[in-house]
Structure formats: structure tokens, C-alpha cells
N, C-alpha and C positions, 0 to 999 in steps of 0.2 A: 231449579236454584238450590243449591249446597247447605243455606242456612238451611230450609223449609224441612228438606231431608234430614237434616241432622236433627233438626227439632221431632219432627216425628219419628226417628229412631229413637231418641232419648225418650220418647212417652212411650212407646212399645216397651221398652228395657223397663220403665219404672210401674207400667203395667204387669207385666212377667214379673217382677222383683215382688210385687202384690201377692200375686197367683204363688209365688215361690214360698211366700211367708206363711199363707194360709195352707200351705202342701205340708210342709214342717211341724203346724203347729196344730195338726190333725193327731188322733191316738197312735193312729197306726200310718207311719209314712210310707210313703212308694219310693225307695230312692232312685229306680229309673225314671217316673216321672220327674222326681227333684233335678236329678242332673239334665235331663231333657230341656226342662224347663231355663234352668241355668245356661245350656249351652245355647240355647235361643237368645235369652238377656245377652249373652256374650256377643251373640252375633250383631243384635241390635247395638251395644255400643261402638263395636267395632265400626259399623256403617255411621254412627253419629260421629265419631271421631274422624272418618273419613270426610264426612261432609265438610266439617269444622274445619278441616286443613284445605278441603277446597276452596271453601270460602276466605279464608284467611289470604289464599294465596290471589283470589279474587280481588280482594280486600288493597291488596298491596297492589297488583296492576293497575286498578283505581283512581288507589293514590298517586301512581306514578304520573299516569294519565292527567290527572289534575295538576299535579306540580309540575307538567311540562305547557301546559294551557297557562297557568299563574306566568309563566317563566315566558311565554309568548307575550301574553296580555302585556307584561312590563317592559318586552322591549319595544312592542307595536307603541305602546305610551311614551317612550323615550326618541323615537323614530322621528324623524321629520325630514320633507323633500328638499332640497335646496332648490330654488327657483333658477338661480344660477348653476346650470348642468344637469338640472333632474336625478340627481342622485340623491341618497338617501345619508342621512348622518344622525347621530346620536346627542340628543341635546346634553344628556351628560358628560359626555365625552368632550363636547363644545368648552361647555362651562369650566372643565378641567383643563382645558387650553391646548386639547389634541385636536387634530385635525384629519379625519380619519375619513373616508368618501366608502359608501357600499352601495354593491349594486342591487337597485330594486325588484331586477327579473328573477337573481338569486332566490331574495327574498319572498318572493310571489309565488314562485315556484317550489323551492323547499323549505323554505324557512329557516334559510342560511343566511347570515350576514356574513359575506364575502366582500372582502375590500378591495376597490379599485387598484390598479395600478394609474400613474399618473408620467406624464412629461417633467423635464427639470421644471418647468415654468408652471408648472401645475394649473394648465389652464386645459388641457383634454384627459379626461381618463377613460379608462377602458377597462372592462372583467376580461381576466384571463380566462375564464372558463369557456362563456360563450362569445366573447368578443364585441359584444356593444359598447358603442362611444358613447361617452357622453362630455360634450364638449362645454365651454362656459363659455360666455358672452366675446372675453377677453381673444379667445380662440378664434371664435367664428370672426370676428371685426381685422384679426391677424391674418385670415384666409382671405379675407375679402379687399384688404390693402395690397396682399402678394397678387391677387388675382387682378385687380387695378392694374397694379405696378408691370404685369405681363402684358394686360393688352395696351397702357401705353407706351410699352418697349414697341409692341409691335406697330403701330401706328408711326413711332418715330423712327421706325428705322423703312418702313417702306414707303 
């Protein structure tokens, strides 16, 4: 963990600074020993700075993940499944007068809201990515009527 490493390095630098202070306060200063300790202290300070930089990057990444999770939670709270078609819509968009249908498979697989394409009558919706269809009751009834009409035509001709 970078923060612990940085704190350990900073503590070591503080310990060495105390040692340097003791060396400098002696009546006979050993310059080589002071230089060696200053050099060691600088190494610890660089390690502390490096650890804090790594921690800053890690914190930024964690904040981004948290923001992403909050964004996803907000979208999930806004999503509703439409019983007539089994697609998603956003409550906030509906209340604003927008009629946008979203693919539940795309949301479940990739966490992306992909709008569905629809027929001119808006009775059949389809995902442009994986081609899943979401028919409404009106579309299903129209198919049944058309199928029934074809069946009736066969019986009346033959």
C-alpha cells in the first residue's frame, strides 16, 4: 500500500534528521558522516514522495470507480421495464415527454443504454446490435389477425 510505504519513509527521514542534528551539535563534526546521513534522508524523502504520488493515483482511480458506480446506481433507479414489450425506459425521460426504449440485454451485458429501433407504428422494437426483437401487444395481435386472415383465405379458396 503506497500510503504506508510513504509514511514509513517519512518516519525514517525524520529519524535520520534527528541523527543529523545530533551529529551537527557535536564539538567535532564528521562531515562525511553528516553527508551520508543527509543522503540517506534524501532517499527516504524521495521514497515518501513516490509513495504519496502512487497513493494519489490510486485515490483518483478509486474515485472514478465510485463515480461510475454512483452513475450506474442512478441509472438503475431511473430504469423501468415496460410490461408491453419487455424493454427498458427511463422514468425521468417519460416524465419529460420522451419516449425512448432501451435494450435490456445491452444494459445487462455491458451496462450501456442502447436505444431500440422501431417500426413506423412503434409496435415492434429491435436492438441494432444483437437483433433481439421486443414486440408489443398491438404488434402480436396484428400478427394473429394477419395469420388468421391467411388461414381463412386458404379455406375459402379451396
